[in-house]
N, CA, C and O of each residue as an XYZ file, in Angstrom:
868
protein
N       7.596    143.237    134.572
C       8.789    142.912    135.379
C       9.482    144.205    135.709
O       9.622    145.070    134.844
N       9.928    144.359    136.962
C      10.572    145.610    137.367
C      11.855    145.822    136.595
O      12.470    144.877    136.101
N      12.241    147.057    136.502
C      13.421    147.436    135.710
C      14.689    146.884    136.296
O      15.587    146.488    135.552
N      14.796    146.846    137.628
C      16.020    146.340    138.269
C      16.240    144.883    137.957
O      17.376    144.479    137.710
N      15.203    144.082    137.957
C      15.327    142.647    137.675
C      15.716    142.440    136.229
O      16.529    141.579    135.895
N      15.105    143.265    135.369
C      15.452    143.129    133.962
C      16.911    143.482    133.732
O      17.591    142.854    132.921
N      17.380    144.478    134.440
C      18.797    144.848    134.291
C      19.701    143.757    134.749
O      20.692    143.463    134.081
N      19.400    143.133    135.882
C      20.228    142.019    136.369
C      20.231    140.868    135.381
O      21.266    140.255    135.118
N      19.041    140.582    134.833
C      18.934    139.465    133.889
C      19.757    139.744    132.635
O      20.412    138.858    132.086
N      19.704    140.980    132.207
C      20.467    141.349    131.009
C      21.958    141.239    131.273
O      22.718    140.823    130.400
N      22.386    141.619    132.502
C      23.815    141.517    132.838
C      24.285    140.082    132.846
O      25.386    139.791    132.379
N      23.482    139.184    133.363
C      23.853    137.757    133.386
C      23.994    137.222    131.976
O      24.919    136.460    131.697
N      23.104    137.601    131.091
C      23.175    137.115    129.710
C      24.449    137.593    129.022
O      25.092    136.877    128.255
N      24.778    138.854    129.342
C      26.007    139.357    128.703
C      27.236    138.602    129.204
O      28.150    138.346    128.420
N      27.287    138.234    130.499
C      28.401    137.443    131.034
C      28.451    136.079    130.371
O      29.527    135.613    129.993
N      27.314    135.438    130.226
C      27.283    134.113    129.566
C      27.787    134.204    128.135
O      28.476    133.318    127.628
N      27.414    135.312    127.506
C      27.866    135.472    126.117
C      29.372    135.601    126.051
O      30.017    135.048    125.160
N      29.935    136.344    127.012
C      31.397    136.501    127.029
C      32.081    135.174    127.280
O      33.080    134.844    126.641
N      31.522    134.401    128.235
C      32.117    133.079    128.539
C      32.009    132.179    127.332
O      32.927    131.425    127.010
N      30.846    132.273    126.653
C      30.659    131.440    125.453
C      31.647    131.789    124.378
O      32.115    130.924    123.638
N      31.973    133.100    124.292
C      32.962    133.509    123.289
C      34.364    133.047    123.653
O      35.155    132.734    122.764
N      34.698    132.995    124.969
C      36.030    132.604    125.401
C      36.269    131.112    125.231
O      37.403    130.708    124.974
N      35.247    130.285    125.364
C      35.412    128.831    125.307
C      35.973    128.355    123.962
O      36.900    127.545    123.954
N      35.449    128.825    122.832
C      36.042    128.371    121.563
C      37.504    128.748    121.435
O      38.287    127.965    120.897
N      37.905    129.934    121.915
C      39.312    130.349    121.819
C      40.191    129.454    122.656
O      41.284    129.086    122.225
N      39.733    129.091    123.860
C      40.517    128.201    124.720
C      40.623    126.824    124.094
O      41.676    126.188    124.142
N      39.538    126.373    123.514
C      39.547    125.044    122.879
C      40.514    125.000    121.704
O      41.232    124.021    121.503
N      40.514    126.077    120.937
C      41.443    126.151    119.782
C      42.889    126.129    120.258
O      43.741    125.462    119.670
N      43.154    126.877    121.345
C      44.514    126.891    121.888
C      44.930    125.526    122.389
O      46.076    125.119    122.198
N      44.032    124.820    123.019
C      44.339    123.474    123.523
C      44.634    122.514    122.381
O      45.566    121.713    122.444
N      43.819    122.610    121.337
C      44.035    121.740    120.167
C      45.388    122.048    119.519
O      46.124    121.143    119.127
N      45.698    123.352    119.415
C      46.991    123.738    118.823
C      48.148    123.236    119.667
O      49.147    122.758    119.131
N      48.022    123.339    120.980
C      49.072    122.847    121.869
C      49.265    121.350    121.738
O      50.387    120.843    121.752
N      48.123    120.639    121.607
C      48.230    119.181    121.409
C      48.919    118.841    120.103
O      49.684    117.879    120.034
N      48.653    119.625    119.066
C      49.320    119.382    117.783
C      50.811    119.627    117.859
O      51.598    118.861    117.304
N      51.215    120.709    118.556
C      52.641    120.980    118.723
C      53.344    119.863    119.502
O      54.466    119.468    119.185
N      52.647    119.368    120.529
C      53.249    118.295    121.331
C      53.445    117.036    120.490
O      54.480    116.376    120.576
N      52.427    116.708    119.665
C      52.568    115.529    118.798
C      53.692    115.731    117.783
O      54.444    114.802    117.489
N      53.803    116.944    117.252
C      54.883    117.241    116.299
C      56.251    117.107    116.962
O      57.185    116.557    116.379
N      56.355    117.615    118.186
C      57.623    117.514    118.931
C      57.952    116.061    119.219
O      59.102    115.638    119.107
N      56.910    115.285    119.600
C      57.123    113.867    119.889
C      57.569    113.119    118.637
O      58.483    112.297    118.699
N      56.931    113.396    117.504
C      57.313    112.756    116.243
C      58.742    113.139    115.849
O      59.514    112.304    115.378
N      59.080    114.428    116.054
C      60.448    114.886    115.734
C      61.476    114.195    116.614
O      62.549    113.806    116.153
N      61.131    114.049    117.886
C      62.023    113.366    118.820
C      62.238    111.921    118.418
O      63.364    111.423    118.408
N      61.122    111.244    118.080
C      61.227    109.841    117.662
C      62.018    109.716    116.361
O      62.807    108.787    116.187
N      61.796    110.663    115.452
C      62.520    110.627    114.181
C      64.014    110.823    114.400
O      64.839    110.140    113.793
N      64.353    111.777    115.287
C      65.769    111.998    115.584
C      66.394    110.758    116.221
O      67.506    110.367    115.866
N      65.677    110.143    117.162
C      66.192    108.928    117.806
C      66.392    107.826    116.783
O      67.379    107.092    116.829
N      65.429    107.715    115.840
C      65.554    106.688    114.794
C      66.754    106.955    113.898
O      67.474    106.032    113.515
N      66.967    108.257    113.558
C      68.122    108.608    112.720
C      69.428    108.318    113.439
O      70.378    107.839    112.820
N      69.493    108.599    114.737
C      70.704    108.307    115.514
C      70.978    106.816    115.533
O      72.115    106.380    115.353
N      69.916    106.028    115.754
C      70.086    104.573    115.757
C      70.563    104.073    114.399
O      71.445    103.218    114.320
N      69.975    104.611    113.331
C      70.398    104.204    111.986
C      71.849    104.586    111.723
O      72.604    103.823    111.121
N      72.234    105.785    112.185
C      73.617    106.221    111.991
C      74.587    105.333    112.763
O      75.637    104.961    112.241
N      74.241    104.994    114.001
C      75.087    104.111    114.795
C      75.198    102.733    114.149
O      76.278    102.145    114.084
N      74.055    102.232    113.673
C      74.072    100.927    113.009
C      74.934    100.970    111.752
O      75.664    100.024    111.456
N      74.840    102.096    111.003
C      75.643    102.226    109.789
C      77.131    102.292    110.124
O      77.958    101.684    109.444
N      77.462    103.039    111.183
C      78.864    103.132    111.596
C      79.399    101.777    112.043
O      80.534    101.416    111.729
N      78.582    101.033    112.773
C      78.998     99.688    113.184
C      79.183     98.788    111.963
O      80.108     97.978    111.919
N      78.310     98.931    110.986
C      78.427     98.127    109.767
C      79.693     98.487    109.001
O      80.400     97.616    108.495
N      79.971     99.815    108.922
C      81.182    100.262    108.229
C      82.430     99.752    108.955
O      83.379     99.291    108.320
N      82.423     99.837    110.296
C      83.560     99.349    111.078
C      83.763     97.854    110.875
O      84.895     97.381    110.776
N      82.659     97.115    110.813
C      82.769     95.674    110.576
C      83.330     95.365    109.200
O      84.152     94.462    109.046
N      82.882     96.120    108.192
C      83.397     95.915    106.837
C      84.877     96.278    106.744
O      85.650     95.602    106.065
N      85.266     97.363    107.441
C      86.686     97.753    107.438
C      87.549     96.681    108.105
O      88.632     96.358    107.616
N      87.070     96.133    109.217
C      87.816     95.077    109.905
C      87.922     93.840    109.019
O      88.979     93.212    108.950
N      86.837     93.492    108.346
C      86.858     92.327    107.450
C      87.800     92.560    106.277
O      88.523     91.656    105.860
N      87.784     93.793    105.742
C      88.675     94.133    104.638
C      90.133     94.043    105.068
O      90.976     93.563    104.310
N      90.437     94.505    106.292
C      91.808     94.438    106.810
C      92.253     92.986    106.985
O      93.394     92.638    106.685
N      91.344     92.149    107.471
C      91.663     90.730    107.627
C      91.946     90.084    106.275
O      92.885     89.301    106.130
N      91.116     90.427    105.285
C      91.335     89.877    103.945
C      92.653     90.374    103.355
O      93.368     89.626    102.688
N      92.970     91.659    103.612
C      94.219     92.209    103.092
C      95.433     91.530    103.723
O      96.401     91.196    103.039
N      95.360     91.329    105.060
C      96.454     90.655    105.747
C      96.592     89.214    105.281
O      97.701     88.714    105.094
N      95.446     88.547    105.094
C      95.477     87.160    104.622
C      96.058     87.087    103.221
O      96.841     86.189    102.911
N      95.669     88.050    102.361
C      96.197     88.083    100.999
C      97.693     88.356    101.000
O      98.447     87.760    100.231
N      98.120     89.289    101.894
C      99.549     89.602    101.995
C     100.338     88.391    102.466
O     101.390     88.071    101.913
N      99.819     87.715    103.498
C     100.507     86.528    104.020
C     100.555     85.433    102.965
O     101.559     84.736    102.815
N      99.440     85.293    102.230
C      99.410     84.275    101.176
C     100.413     84.593    100.076
O     101.095     83.708     99.559
N     100.490     85.913     99.719
C     101.449     86.315     98.686
C     102.876     86.093     99.140
O     103.713     85.637     98.361
N     103.167     86.413    100.408
C     104.514     86.191    100.935
C     104.836     84.705    100.986
O     105.966     84.301    100.711
N     103.850     83.895    101.337
C     104.067     82.454    101.397
C     104.333     81.902    100.002
O     105.216     81.066     99.811
N     103.553     82.384     99.022
C     103.780     81.937     97.641
C     105.161     82.357     97.165
O     105.860     81.585     96.509
N     105.555     83.590     97.498
C     106.879     84.074     97.096
C     107.984     83.258     97.757
O     108.989     82.935     97.125
N     107.791     82.925     99.040
C     108.785     82.115     99.747
C     108.888     80.719     99.130
O     109.985     80.181     98.977
N     107.741     80.139     98.780
C     107.745     78.814     98.166
C     108.454     78.845     96.814
O     109.186     77.915     96.474
N     108.241     79.904     96.048
C     108.912     80.029     94.748
C     110.423     80.170     94.935
O     111.203     79.587     94.182
N     110.830     80.944     95.936
C     112.260     81.116     96.199
C     112.894     79.806     96.644
O     114.009     79.477     96.238
N     112.176     79.060     97.483
C     112.675     77.752     97.933
C     112.823     76.810     96.750
O     113.825     76.106     96.632
N     111.827     76.796     95.876
C     111.879     75.921     94.699
C     113.046     76.302     93.792
O     113.712     75.433     93.230
N     113.293     77.624     93.648
C     114.403     78.072     92.809
C     115.748     77.642     93.396
O     116.629     77.179     92.671
N     115.899     77.797     94.713
C     117.150     77.413     95.362
C     117.358     75.903     95.308
O     118.480     75.436     95.114
N     116.290     75.148     95.479
C     116.406     73.691     95.401
C     116.840     73.263     94.005
O     117.664     72.361     93.853
N     116.279     73.916     92.983
C     116.673     73.589     91.608
C     118.136     73.953     91.364
O     118.859     73.235     90.672
N     118.561     75.077     91.941
C     119.956     75.489     91.783
C     120.898     74.519     92.495
O     121.976     74.216     91.983
N     120.501     74.034     93.665
C     121.320     73.064     94.398
C     121.438     71.764     93.609
O     122.524     71.193     93.499
N     120.312     71.298     93.059
C     120.357     70.062     92.249
C     121.257     70.239     91.034
O     121.993     69.329     90.653
N     121.189     71.423     90.432
C     121.996     71.676     89.238
C     123.486     71.709     89.575
O     124.309     71.162     88.841
N     123.830     72.363     90.706
C     125.235     72.457     91.086
C     125.771     71.138     91.624
O     126.971     70.872     91.557
N     124.864     70.305     92.165
C     125.307     69.016     92.707
C     125.548     67.993     91.608
O     126.262     67.012     91.819
N     124.962     68.210     90.445
C     125.125     67.255     89.349
C     126.492     67.447     88.687
O     127.033     68.552     88.708
N     127.056     66.387     88.100
C     128.333     66.519     87.382
C     128.202     67.544     86.254
O     127.194     67.591     85.549
N     129.249     68.365     86.101
C     129.243     69.388     85.060
C     130.370     69.105     84.069
O     131.485     68.749     84.451
N     130.054     69.271     82.813
C     131.036     69.015     81.763
C     131.305     70.309     81.010
O     130.521     71.257     81.050
N     132.426     70.314     80.333
C     132.822     71.455     79.496
C     132.892     72.762     80.283
O     132.472     73.814     79.800
N     133.430     72.679     81.505
C     133.605     73.891     82.306
C     134.781     74.681     81.744
O     135.878     74.138     81.620
N     134.578     75.949     81.404
C     135.701     76.737     80.873
C     136.783     76.950     81.924
O     136.485     77.175     83.097
N     138.032     76.877     81.499
C     139.185     77.081     82.383
C     139.952     78.292     81.862
O     140.407     78.302     80.718
N     140.093     79.319     82.714
C     140.731     80.562     82.305
C     141.874     80.897     83.263
O     141.794     80.630     84.462
N     142.936     81.483     82.714
C     144.088     81.884     83.522
C     144.059     83.378     83.772
O     143.686     84.158     82.896
N     144.455     83.772     84.975
C     144.628     85.183     85.276
C     145.979     85.375     85.942
O     146.514     84.464     86.574
N     146.519     86.576     85.790
C     147.861     86.867     86.276
C     147.802     88.001     87.294
O     146.914     88.851     87.224
N     148.741     88.021     88.240
C     148.699     89.009     89.327
C     148.932     90.422     88.834
O     149.451     90.642     87.739
N     148.537     91.376     89.666
C     148.597     92.783     89.305
C     150.028     93.258     89.110
O     150.271     94.202     88.357
N     150.968     92.619     89.773
C     152.361     93.036     89.644
C     152.838     92.974     88.214
O     153.595     93.844     87.784
N     152.419     91.974     87.465
C     152.826     91.867     86.068
C     152.233     93.003     85.245
O     152.888     93.534     84.348
N     150.978     93.378     85.556
C     150.344     94.460     84.810
C     151.032     95.795     85.099
O     151.175     96.627     84.203
N     151.457     95.998     86.344
C     152.110     97.257     86.702
C     153.461     97.391     86.008
O     153.908     98.505     85.735
N     154.119     96.262     85.719
C     155.406     96.314     85.011
C     155.210     96.361     83.509
O     156.179     96.359     82.750
N     153.944     96.404     83.073
C     153.673     96.503     81.651
C     153.734     95.191     80.914
O     153.584     95.159     79.693
N     153.953     94.101     81.635
C     154.041     92.808     80.962
C     152.660     92.268     80.596
O     152.532     91.483     79.657
N     151.631     92.680     81.327
C     150.287     92.207     81.021
C     149.288     93.240     81.541
O     149.450     93.763     82.644
N     148.276     93.526     80.762
C     147.246     94.455     81.179
C     146.270     93.765     82.129
O     146.463     92.607     82.500
N     145.241     94.474     82.509
C     144.203     93.880     83.351
C     143.653     92.646     82.645
O     143.408     92.658     81.438
N     143.466     91.597     83.409
C     142.993     90.339     82.830
C     141.595     90.527     82.230
O     140.650     90.863     82.943
N     141.471     90.309     80.929
C     140.194     90.399     80.223
C     139.650     88.981     80.039
O     140.284     88.144     79.397
N     138.478     88.721     80.602
C     137.905     87.377     80.544
C     136.586     87.388     79.782
O     135.746     88.268     79.968
N     136.432     86.413     78.941
C     135.184     86.222     78.192
C     134.633     84.855     78.577
O     135.158     83.825     78.153
N     133.592     84.847     79.370
C     133.003     83.580     79.810
C     131.967     83.130     78.788
O     131.060     83.893     78.455
N     132.087     81.904     78.286
C     131.131     81.430     77.277
C     129.690     81.501     77.783
O     129.415     81.253     78.957
N     128.792     81.841     76.886
C     127.377     81.889     77.257
C     126.868     80.491     77.588
O     127.233     79.505     76.948
N     126.030     80.436     78.588
C     125.464     79.156     78.995
C     126.294     78.436     80.032
O     125.839     77.450     80.612
N     127.533     78.922     80.281
C     128.371     78.262     81.287
C     127.821     78.547     82.674
O     127.537     79.694     83.018
N     127.672     77.490     83.468
C     127.175     77.643     84.833
C     128.289     77.933     85.823
O     128.041     78.470     86.903
N     129.506     77.584     85.461
C     130.646     77.804     86.339
C     131.889     77.998     85.488
O     131.921     77.648     84.308
N     132.906     78.563     86.116
C     134.179     78.759     85.435
C     135.295     78.439     86.418
O     135.201     78.769     87.600
N     136.361     77.791     85.923
C     137.524     77.497     86.746
C     138.616     78.502     86.423
O     139.034     78.629     85.272
N     139.073     79.211     87.439
C     140.127     80.205     87.256
C     141.428     79.678     87.832
O     141.473     79.163     88.949
N     142.479     79.817     87.048
C     143.829     79.494     87.507
C     144.516     80.807     87.834
O     144.756     81.629     86.950
N     144.834     81.001     89.116
C     145.489     82.231     89.559
C     146.999     81.984     89.597
O     147.520     81.383     90.537
N     147.686     82.457     88.561
C     149.131     82.301     88.531
C     149.772     83.167     89.607
O     149.353     84.302     89.836
N     150.788     82.624     90.260
C     151.428     83.320     91.368
C     152.836     83.758     90.997
O     153.573     83.030     90.332
N     153.197     84.945     91.432
C     154.541     85.468     91.247
C     155.213     85.763     92.581
O     156.320     86.301     92.623
N     154.529     85.403     93.686
C     155.042     85.724     95.013
C     155.877     84.575     95.554
O     155.553     83.404     95.357
N     156.972     84.933     96.248
C     157.825     83.934     96.885
C     157.450     83.723     98.344
O     158.046     82.895     99.033
N     156.466     84.468     98.807
C     156.064     84.357    100.213
C     155.402     83.012    100.453
O     154.594     82.551     99.647
N     155.751     82.392    101.564
C     155.177     81.112    101.936
C     154.257     81.296    103.130
O     154.523     82.100    104.023
N     153.179     80.540    103.130
C     152.220     80.617    104.225
C     151.648     79.232    104.480
O     151.541     78.417    103.564
N     151.279     78.969    105.736
C     150.660     77.689    106.058
C     149.230     77.608    105.546
O     148.709     76.518    105.310
N     148.604     78.753    105.376
C     147.226     78.767    104.877
C     147.009     80.017    104.034
O     147.631     81.055    104.255
N     146.123     79.892    103.076
C     145.809     80.998    102.183
C     144.284     81.182    102.149
O     143.521     80.242    102.370
N     143.867     82.425    101.866
C     142.439     82.718    101.726
C     142.252     83.711    100.586
O     143.182     84.409    100.183
N     141.034     83.753    100.083
C     140.736     84.576     98.912
C     139.523     85.448     99.193
O     138.567     85.023     99.840
N     139.582     86.679     98.692
C     138.402     87.541     98.706
C     138.213     88.138     97.315
O     139.178     88.365     96.585
N     136.944     88.390     96.960
C     136.616     88.974     95.662
C     135.888     90.286     95.914
O     134.899     90.322     96.646
N     136.380     91.370     95.305
C     135.788     92.695     95.441
C     135.259     93.165     94.097
O     135.805     92.816     93.050
N     134.190     93.959     94.127
C     133.679     94.508     92.871
C     134.369     95.834     92.574
O     135.334     96.198     93.246
N     133.878     96.558     91.568
C     134.535     97.793     91.139
C     134.504     98.861     92.225
O     135.347     99.757     92.232
N     133.540     98.778     93.145
C     133.446     99.747     94.228
C     134.139     99.261     95.502
O     133.999     99.858     96.569
N     134.873     98.186     95.369
C     135.602     97.599     96.490
C     134.676     97.041     97.575
O     135.049     96.960     98.745
N     133.473     96.663     97.167
C     132.565     95.946     98.055
C     132.834     94.457     97.953
O     133.125     93.950     96.869
N     132.742     93.758     99.060
C     133.037     92.328     99.063
C     131.934     91.547     98.353
O     130.770     91.588     98.749
N     132.319     90.846     97.311
C     131.397     89.957     96.595
C     131.390     88.582     97.247
O     130.346     87.945     97.387
N     132.579     88.142     97.643
C     132.714     86.831     98.282
C     134.013     86.817     99.071
O     135.021     87.376     98.639
N     133.980     86.171    100.234
C     135.166     86.055    101.062
C     135.279     84.623    101.566
O     134.282     83.988    101.910
N     136.510     84.130    101.604
C     136.740     82.738    101.989
C     136.976     82.579    103.480
O     137.184     81.460    103.948
N     136.950     83.644    104.223
C     137.254     83.543    105.646
C     136.260     82.612    106.338
O     135.051     82.697    106.123
N     136.789     81.735    107.160
C     135.946     80.786    107.884
C     135.569     79.569    107.077
O     134.870     78.693    107.584
N     136.012     79.486    105.830
C     135.711     78.342    104.989
C     137.006     77.567    104.707
O     138.056     77.844    105.286
N     136.897     76.595    103.807
C     138.074     75.783    103.473
C     139.173     76.674    102.904
O     138.914     77.541    102.070
N     140.406     76.447    103.365
C     141.522     77.281    102.931
C     141.814     77.099    101.445
O     141.630     76.024    100.874
N     142.272     78.181    100.850
C     142.729     78.137     99.469
C     144.055     77.385     99.422
O     144.936     77.618    100.250
N     144.193     76.493     98.459
C     145.402     75.667     98.363
C     146.334     76.209     97.274
O     145.900     76.534     96.169
N     147.600     76.296     97.607
C     148.612     76.672     96.616
C     149.275     75.394     96.122
O     149.881     74.645     96.889
N     149.143     75.168     94.822
C     149.650     73.917     94.251
C     151.184     73.949     94.136
O     151.833     74.981     94.306
N     151.706     72.790     93.846
C     153.167     72.682     93.711
C     153.695     73.530     92.568
O     154.867     73.907     92.556
N     152.839     73.827     91.614
C     153.237     74.679     90.484
C     153.242     76.157     90.874
O     153.621     77.017     90.079
N     152.812     76.442     92.119
C     152.845     77.817     92.604
C     151.588     78.616     92.305
O     151.543     79.816     92.576
N     150.564     77.973     91.750
C     149.343     78.702     91.437
C     148.186     78.218     92.311
O     148.316     77.264     93.078
N     147.051     78.906     92.170
C     145.831     78.550     92.909
C     144.719     78.290     91.886
O     144.766     78.809     90.771
N     143.748     77.509     92.259
C     142.592     77.289     91.392
C     141.314     77.484     92.200
O     141.252     77.168     93.388
N     140.307     78.010     91.530
C     139.011     78.208     92.161
C     137.920     78.011     91.122
O     138.029     78.494     89.995
N     136.879     77.306     91.504
C     135.729     77.071     90.637
C     134.600     78.003     91.101
O     134.133     77.896     92.235
N     134.166     78.910     90.230
C     133.220     79.949     90.613
C     131.945     79.842     89.780
O     132.025     79.726     88.557
N     130.770     79.879     90.415
C     129.522     79.974     89.637
C     129.506     81.281     88.853
O     129.838     82.336     89.394
N     129.129     81.216     87.604
C     129.151     82.424     86.771
C     128.158     83.472     87.260
O     128.334     84.662     87.000
N     127.112     83.035     87.969
C     126.148     83.996     88.493
C     126.746     84.926     89.522
O     126.193     85.989     89.803
N     127.897     84.525     90.096
C     128.558     85.365     91.095
C     129.346     86.494     90.449
O     129.675     87.483     91.104
N     129.650     86.345     89.152
C     130.486     87.321     88.468
C     129.805     87.821     87.196
O     130.205     87.432     86.098
N     128.798     88.665     87.316
C     128.224     89.277     86.110
C     129.249     90.206     85.469
O     130.245     90.546     86.108
N     129.034     90.623     84.232
C     130.008     91.508     83.574
C     130.355     92.714     84.430
O     129.479     93.354     85.012
N     131.657     93.018     84.497
C     132.126     94.132     85.308
C     133.571     93.930     85.717
O     134.226     92.985     85.279
N     134.066     94.832     86.567
C     135.457     94.785     87.028
C     135.520     94.221     88.436
O     134.666     94.511     89.274
N     136.565     93.394     88.691
C     136.719     92.745     89.985
C     138.192     92.728     90.368
O     139.090     92.856     89.535
N     138.395     92.562     91.680
C     139.738     92.379     92.213
C     139.746     91.124     93.067
O     138.917     90.967     93.964
N     140.695     90.225     92.783
C     140.874     89.003     93.574
C     142.118     89.213     94.440
O     143.209     89.449     93.922
N     141.946     89.125     95.754
C     143.073     89.271     96.673
C     143.339     87.945     97.376
O     142.421     87.320     97.907
N     144.601     87.519     97.374
C     145.023     86.310     98.070
C     145.771     86.742     99.331
O     146.696     87.552     99.272
N     145.359     86.191    100.467
C     145.971     86.510    101.753
C     146.645     85.273    102.329
O     146.215     84.146    102.088
N     147.702     85.500    103.089
C     148.395     84.421    103.788
C     148.710     84.829    105.217
O     148.659     86.006    105.575
N     149.032     83.840    106.013
C     149.434     84.090    107.402
C     150.961     84.110    107.466
O     151.616     83.078    107.325
N     151.502     85.282    107.677
C     152.953     85.451    107.740
C     153.299     86.046    109.103
O     152.855     87.142    109.447
N     154.098     85.308    109.872
C     154.496     85.735    111.218
C     153.276     86.028    112.082
O     153.264     86.964    112.881
N     152.262     85.210    111.902
C     151.049     85.356    112.713
C     150.133     86.479    112.279
O     149.135     86.749    112.948
N     150.441     87.134    111.185
C     149.611     88.232    110.696
C     149.029     87.905    109.325
O     149.644     87.214    108.514
N     147.827     88.420    109.094
C     147.169     88.224    107.798
C     147.668     89.299    106.834
O     147.418     90.488    107.033
N     148.373     88.873    105.792
C     148.960     89.794    104.833
C     148.478     89.474    103.419
O     148.272     88.314    103.063
N     148.304     90.533    102.621
C     147.946     90.341    101.217
C     149.196     89.901    100.464
O     150.214     90.594    100.452
N     149.091     88.729     99.836
C     150.239     88.181     99.122
C     150.212     88.589     97.656
O     151.225     88.991     97.083
N     149.007     88.472     97.056
C     148.893     88.832     95.640
C     147.517     89.396     95.361
O     146.553     89.129     96.078
N     147.449     90.190     94.288
C     146.187     90.805     93.892
C     146.032     90.659     92.381
O     146.996     90.805     91.630
N     144.824     90.372     91.952
C     144.526     90.148     90.540
C     143.371     91.074     90.121
O     142.314     91.098     90.752
N     143.598     91.815     89.066
C     142.539     92.669     88.532
C     142.002     92.024     87.254
O     142.756     91.694     86.338
N     140.675     91.855     87.220
C     140.072     91.205     86.067
C     138.876     92.021     85.583
O     138.279     92.810     86.315
N     138.567     91.793     84.335
C     137.399     92.422     83.720
C     136.589     91.326     83.027
O     137.073     90.665     82.108
N     135.339     91.147     83.489
C     134.453     90.166     82.851
C     133.685     90.889     81.756
O     132.895     91.791     82.035
N     133.914     90.497     80.526
C     133.246     91.121     79.400
C     131.874     90.483     79.178
O     131.694     89.278     79.359
N     130.926     91.308     78.789
C     129.575     90.802     78.561
C     129.413     90.142     77.201
O     128.326     89.668     76.870
């Protein structure tokens, strides 16, 4: 075979060898690329699954929080209703007790402040028997002032109104010149009080008499 033909043949073989060497490298690269794509796809799916799980968990937490709030509100309303029912029952029992006839009500006398200021009598010291539900006070009068109507107010030691008769039945001054009032003992716990009697004089509301008392415990 001539030398030129042999040279051409040898050159072709060397080219085939080079191509043969390149094919495995390209195949390896393709396989690696396919593996990366599958890994990326799996990572994407995993991330999507985690997002869905997180959203589902957040929705579940929100639902539990809403249910807990509903239960708390229901419990609060139930507690308030129970408390209201207990208060109603207590007031009803108190009304029945006060509406029933009462016996052995203590009757105590008190004297106006004017006598105490002249040294004839100190502040009225009262001892209400234990167990008494009410007490009747006789307010002795030293005033000569006359009025068509009288009213009473009770102040505590800080001069806060404990009870006022305004707008209610007028206080009556008896022919003996004194006043009487029946007071639930729960209205006067131990402490210092001032009883003021007012009258209408010349169309004006004027303080006629004042009584200082001390309820001993």
